Each structure stands twice: as structure tokens, then as C-alpha cells.
VEXPA-478310 format. One line per field, with one value per residue (C-alpha): residue number from 1; x, y, z. Coordinates in steps of 0.5 Angstrom, whole numbers, plus 500, padded with zeros to 3 digits. Last residue first. Layout:
N
i <- NUM:...
X <- X:...
Y <- Y:...
Z <- Z:...
This chain:
491
i <- 491:490:489:488:487:486:485:484:483:482:481:480:479:478:477:476:475:474:473:472:471:470:469:468:467:466:465:464:463:462:461:460:459:458:457:456:455:454:453:452:451:450:449:448:447:446:445:444:443:442:441:440:439:438:437:436:435:434:433:432:431:430:429:428:427:426:425:424:423:422:421:420:419:418:417:416:415:414:413:412:411:410:409:408:407:406:405:404:403:402:401:400:399:398:397:396:395:394:393:392:391:390:389:388:387:386:385:384:383:382:381:380:379:378:377:376:375:374:373:372:371:370:369:368:367:366:365:364:363:362:361:360:359:358:357:356:355:354:353:352:351:350:349:348:347:346:345:344:343:342:341:340:339:338:337:336:335:334:333:332:331:330:329:328:327:326:325:324:323:322:321:320:319:318:317:316:315:314:313:312:311:310:309:308:307:306:305:304:303:302:301:300:299:298:297:296:295:294:293:292:291:290:289:288:287:286:285:284:283:282:281:280:279:278:277:276:275:274:273:272:271:270:269:268:267:266:265:264:263:262:261:260:259:258:257:256:255:254:253:252:251:250:249:248:247:246:245:244:243:242:241:240:239:238:237:236:235:234:233:232:231:230:229:228:227:226:225:224:223:222:221:220:219:218:217:216:215:214:213:212:211:210:209:208:207:206:205:204:203:202:201:200:199:198:197:196:195:194:193:192:191:190:189:188:187:186:185:184:183:182:181:180:179:178:177:176:175:174:173:172:171:170:169:168:167:166:165:164:163:162:161:160:159:158:157:156:155:154:153:152:151:150:149:148:147:146:145:144:143:142:141:140:139:138:137:136:135:134:133:132:131:130:129:128:127:126:125:124:123:122:121:120:119:118:117:116:115:114:113:112:111:110:109:108:107:106:105:104:103:102:101:100:99:98:97:96:95:94:93:92:91:90:89:88:87:86:85:84:83:82:81:80:79:78:77:76:75:74:73:72:71:70:69:68:67:66:65:64:63:62:61:60:59:58:57:56:55:54:53:52:51:50:49:48:47:46:45:44:43:42:41:40:39:38:37:36:35:34:33:32:31:30:29:28:27:26:25:24:23:22:21:20:19:18:17:16:15:14:13:12:11:10:9:8:7:6:5:4:3:2:1
X <- 520:518:522:520:526:529:523:524:523:522:515:509:504:506:501:501:497:498:493:488:484:485:483:483:490:493:486:486:493:492:486:490:496:503:507:510:517:520:527:533:538:532:537:538:530:529:521:517:510:506:499:501:502:504:510:516:520:524:523:517:512:505:503:498:493:486:484:487:487:494:493:497:504:505:510:514:522:525:533:532:532:531:533:527:527:519:520:514:512:510:504:499:501:505:507:512:508:502:506:509:502:499:492:496:503:508:508:505:508:505:508:504:504:511:515:514:520:519:526:527:527:521:519:526:525:528:530:529:536:536:532:528:524:525:519:519:515:515:518:518:523:524:530:533:528:530:524:523:519:515:517:517:516:513:514:510:509:509:506:500:496:497:495:488:488:485:491:496:499:504:506:510:517:521:527:531:531:525:522:516:511:507:500:497:500:504:508:504:502:499:493:489:490:496:497:496:499:506:509:514:507:506:507:507:510:510:516:518:525:525:530:526:523:518:514:512:505:503:500:504:511:511:510:516:521:519:519:527:527:530:535:535:530:530:535:530:528:527:522:527:527:521:521:523:524:527:530:524:524:520:525:527:533:540:542:549:547:543:548:546:539:537:532:527:531:527:527:526:522:523:519:521:522:522:515:513:507:500:498:492:488:485:478:478:476:469:467:463:460:458:460:467:469:469:474:473:476:474:476:481:485:490:487:492:497:502:496:496:500:497:498:493:493:489:488:496:501:498:501:495:496:493:486:485:486:480:479:474:474:477:481:487:485:480:480:477:479:478:477:477:476:482:481:478:480:483:488:488:495:498:503:506:505:501:503:498:497:494:487:483:488:493:496:488:483:479:476:472:470:466:467:463:466:466:466:472:471:467:460:458:451:449:442:441:442:448:450:455:454:459:460:459:458:456:455:449:451:445:448:451:459:460:462:468:468:474:476:472:473:472:465:462:456:449:446:446:442:442:442:435:436:443:444:450:451:448:452:447:447:454:455:462:464:467:473:476:478:472:474:471:469:466:460:457:463:467:472:475:478:479:475:478:478:471:468:464:467:474:473:481:484:479:480:488:488:484:489:495:492:490:497:501:497:498:505:506:502:506:513:511:509:516:520:515:518:525:526:524:528:534:531
Y <- 838:833:832:830:829:828:832:833:840:841:842:842:838:834:830:829:825:818:817:811:808:814:821:820:822:827:830:832:833:839:841:841:846:843:849:848:849:849:846:847:851:856:861:855:855:863:862:866:865:862:864:872:872:866:866:864:870:867:860:857:856:854:851:848:847:843:836:833:826:828:834:839:842:846:846:851:851:855:854:846:840:844:839:840:838:838:841:840:844:844:847:842:835:829:823:820:814:817:823:816:812:819:816:813:813:819:823:822:824:828:826:831:838:837:834:833:829:824:821:818:820:820:821:824:827:833:835:840:843:844:847:844:838:832:829:822:818:811:806:798:794:787:788:786:780:778:778:774:769:766:765:769:764:765:760:753:753:761:763:759:763:769:766:766:774:778:782:779:787:788:794:792:795:796:797:798:805:809:807:803:801:794:795:798:791:792:786:780:779:771:770:769:775:772:764:758:751:753:749:755:759:765:770:769:774:774:779:781:784:785:788:787:791:788:793:792:793:790:783:778:781:786:780:776:783:783:775:775:774:766:767:764:759:751:749:742:745:753:754:757:764:765:764:766:762:766:760:756:756:758:762:766:771:770:768:769:776:779:777:779:780:785:783:788:794:800:806:814:819:826:831:837:843:849:851:849:844:846:845:840:839:832:829:822:819:819:813:812:806:807:800:803:805:812:815:821:827:830:837:841:847:849:846:842:844:839:834:829:823:815:809:803:797:790:788:789:793:800:805:810:815:811:810:817:823:827:835:838:846:849:854:851:844:839:832:826:819:814:808:803:797:794:795:788:789:794:800:807:810:817:820:828:832:837:836:832:835:830:832:825:819:819:812:811:805:799:800:795:794:788:782:778:771:769:760:757:753:758:755:753:754:751:753:756:763:762:762:764:761:765:759:761:767:766:774:773:777:783:788:787:785:789:786:785:778:774:769:770:777:783:781:786:786:788:781:779:775:774:767:763:763:764:770:767:772:769:772:771:772:768:767:770:766:760:760:762:768:773:779:784:791:791:795:792:788:783:777:773:778:776:770:764:758:759:754:754:750:747:742:742:743:737:733:734:732:726:724:725:721:715:716:715:709:706:708:705:698:697:699:693:688:689:689:683:679:682:679:673:672:673:667
Z <- 265:260:254:247:241:235:231:223:219:212:211:217:220:227:231:238:243:239:232:233:239:244:247:253:256:250:251:259:258:253:257:263:260:259:256:250:249:243:242:238:243:243:239:233:233:233:232:227:229:223:220:221:213:211:217:212:212:219:220:223:228:229:236:240:234:236:235:228:233:235:238:233:234:227:223:218:215:210:211:210:213:220:226:232:239:242:249:254:260:266:269:268:271:268:272:267:266:265:260:256:256:252:250:243:244:244:237:230:223:218:211:207:208:204:211:218:219:226:228:235:242:246:254:256:263:263:270:275:278:286:290:296:294:289:288:286:281:280:275:276:273:269:264:258:255:248:243:235:240:244:252:258:264:271:276:277:285:286:280:280:283:280:272:273:272:277:279:274:272:266:262:256:253:247:245:238:240:240:246:243:248:247:250:243:240:233:234:238:245:246:248:255:259:262:259:263:263:260:266:267:268:262:257:251:247:239:238:230:232:239:244:250:257:261:266:274:276:283:286:283:280:286:291:288:289:297:297:294:286:283:277:270:272:272:277:279:286:284:290:295:293:288:280:274:267:261:258:257:249:244:240:246:244:247:253:251:247:253:258:265:263:269:274:279:277:280:275:279:275:277:280:282:287:290:289:296:295:297:304:306:312:313:314:313:306:304:300:294:290:283:280:278:284:287:293:296:300:305:307:311:308:303:297:293:287:288:287:292:290:289:292:293:298:298:291:290:290:285:284:282:276:270:276:275:280:279:281:284:285:291:287:290:287:291:292:288:287:282:279:285:283:284:291:293:300:304:305:302:301:301:297:297:292:296:303:308:316:320:323:321:320:314:311:310:312:312:305:303:294:293:287:284:282:275:275:271:265:262:260:252:248:242:241:233:236:239:246:251:259:264:271:277:282:290:290:285:279:280:275:268:267:261:255:251:246:242:238:232:233:236:239:242:247:249:249:256:259:267:269:270:279:283:279:274:267:260:254:248:240:239:232:230:237:235:239:246:249:254:256:261:263:269:270:275:279:277:279:273:270:265:260:258:253:252:246:240:235:236:230:227:233:235:229:229:236:235:229:233:238:234:230:237:239:232:232:239:238:231:235:241:236:233:239:241:235:235:242:240:234:239:244
């Protein structure tokens, strides 16, 4: 009997080994010869002119992208091949309301279609938090309600001199695709007017006729952090190493006790439909933000150290801003949970930030935008300060008229420094120590007598340059000798 069991055990082992070898060989063959393939595209709902990213493989030979129009398709040849795995393209006009698959073609005639269909969006506004005739104070928040509001890209209002002023989408507080919260400019026009709402596909909506009044001067803005989750034991839970430790779910859905924590419905709604941040400590982070089933990854790719979306806090920690709107992952989170995995980083906190205006006196708060060590020395070492496109200014709700303070430490009694737009644009300040003005090129500045800091008024021109100049460099650049910057604040 023992010999019979040994015989069948041997046969079973051989069959399983052969089967496994076959599977491995097939998997290796598939991974080695993927060819032209669309893995995912983002966003999956678009309007005309919507920037899109397509991820997959074999893209270097793609010559045409075909969008669904209910007939032969719309052929697009104007797109950017970022790499063999990524294409950037703007959605064309004429996409059918029914949507459909995207097709990629090569000059050799090879073609492949997307696994998921593209759908066409259409913004509709159903109402506002203020009704016609209501008085709105500058600095207060308003809400727009409707559907497909992710395509709203700016709001037009009037400044104190009755000139148009635009609130760009980067300043919106989005809580999903059905409502947008924005802040009315503090120095808004005093009187009645109809604001305007614009979308990516050049549609315009009129706001109600409202009476506006500028904000009182005796107040200040303050950044408030709303913590969703804080790591109770970073050392104990440890650094991520392709494991499932940092898994989050909605309360009542973790039946197998797999989550590090579950979140109440209000917090979970922010995770799914709003904008939040992951703060983490890192050595060489590779972030994979996916479902607990490892089925769908946000944006379709891992996010590597050095990615422009990762912001350095200057203290060994970093953050990345996350918004799942329009990504396939959002429809899976309730059932499959949210997982932060990858390698080389430790999640510390999930949180949101908002700017709150504190009226009536008090002491204005200096908001720290950056801390670290940036040395301008020998006119050759020229560090940039604040991130490209001024993300820190956006996060702090910076407005023209506020003051930026640059904290400096001289490395020698003779020092000079120029504060320059971060892409070698205009010079905003040229200051130096006593006896080093180069015949009037620099302004002698008593650094010690001014508390070790230099105040730069944030004009609209400086703010616009910081928010719109991007792709390399930073918001500001320091060029000089024997000087170190340690901190930048906003007051």
C-alpha cells in the first residue's frame, strides 16, 4: 500500500512540476514579448481638449490614435511619445456620447485597443451655495454643485478695480466631481456682478448676480491640517517592502481583519472623491498605490523617487497629493480597499489641508513653506528654492500683497545674494553686507538687525511666474556668495 501511495505521489509531483514549468515558461514568454499593448489610460472620462496619459508598452512605433465617434473613428496624429510605455495626448472634438475603446496603430499596420472604454463627460451646474442677491464677503468660500465638475478649470471674478481676475483650478478644493469649493478673492470688487465658470472644453456658465464686499483688513490666513490617519507606531509597523501592512478600508468592510485601520464614511469619502496627501519617510521610495487585491494601480504605474509629484518637506519626510477622480481604482476601493505598497518608505500620515481666514485682529502667522540648507557660494553654486510651479505657494493659499521671508545665515562677513525667478527670469532682490555693493549693483542690508531674514513682497507678477513657470528649476533661485538660506515663510 505504501508503494502505491509513493507511486501516485511521484506521478502527482511530476504532473504539478510540468504544469508549473509550463505556466512559468508561458508567463516569461508573455512578459518578454508583450509588444504593442495598452494597460490603462487616464482619465477615463474626458471632454474636448482634455490632457490624457496612456500607459502600456510598444509605443515607440505608434503613429495614430483613434478615438471613438460612433463610425470610423477620429484619427489623431498629434501626440507626444514620452517613452515606449507612455503617451500624452489631448482628447479631440467629436467623441461620441456613447464613448468606446481607444485604438493605437503603428505604421506597420499593427493595432491594439484599450481594455476599458473611454466615456465622454459634459459639465452641468445645478446650483451654488449662494443665491441671487446675497452678500458675499471677500475671503469667504463658495460651493458650486453639479455633475462632471472635474472639467471646470477656472472661475472669473472682478478685482477691486473691476478688472477680471481668474481663480485657477489648482486653487480649488475639490470634494469629488459633484461640487467644487473655492475662495472669493479678499480684495474683490465692491458691488454686484455675475461671475463666470469655465471648463476645459471652452464652455461658460454664468454665476448668480451677487453683491460682493472686500474683506476687512484686520485678519489673516492660516493653514489648517485635517488628519485622516496618523501612524501610531512607525518603527513597529515599519518600512514598506512589497507587503500589505498599510491597507485601509471603509468601516464595516474589513471582514478578514486585513486593514491597518478602517475609516468612517466621511473620511472614506474624502479618500475616494477628494484630494488628500500621504506623508511618508523615505530612503529611496517606490510608491505603488493600489487596491488591497493588487488589481488596479493609481495612474497605472509606480511612482519613483524623483518624480515631480513627490514634494520634499526638507526634514527627511515627503508628501504626495492624491486624487482618484476619473481613475479606474476609485470604483474598486469599497470592495477591495486601498493599499500603499512598493518599497523604501514608511507612511506617516494621511491628511488634507485648507486655508482658513481668521478675521479680527490677532497676530498673523508665518507659514513655513520650506526649511533646509541652500548655499549660494562663489557665484557657481546656485540653488533653487520651493518646488517647480510653486506648489508650496498654492498649498498655503498665497495671494498678492503677502510677504515672503527668506531666512539667511552669512558664511563670511562679506556676502552677496540675488533672489531671482527660478528659471533665470527677473531679479527680485539684490542685497549684500556693508562694503560689498559693487558700485550700487547691490543694496546694503542689515541682516542681523532684521532678525536674519529678508522680506520680499509677493506681487501678482511674482506669484504668476512662480505658479506658471515649470518643468525644471524652482520658484526662486539664489545666486551669490558666502550665504546660506535655511527657511522661507509666508506672512
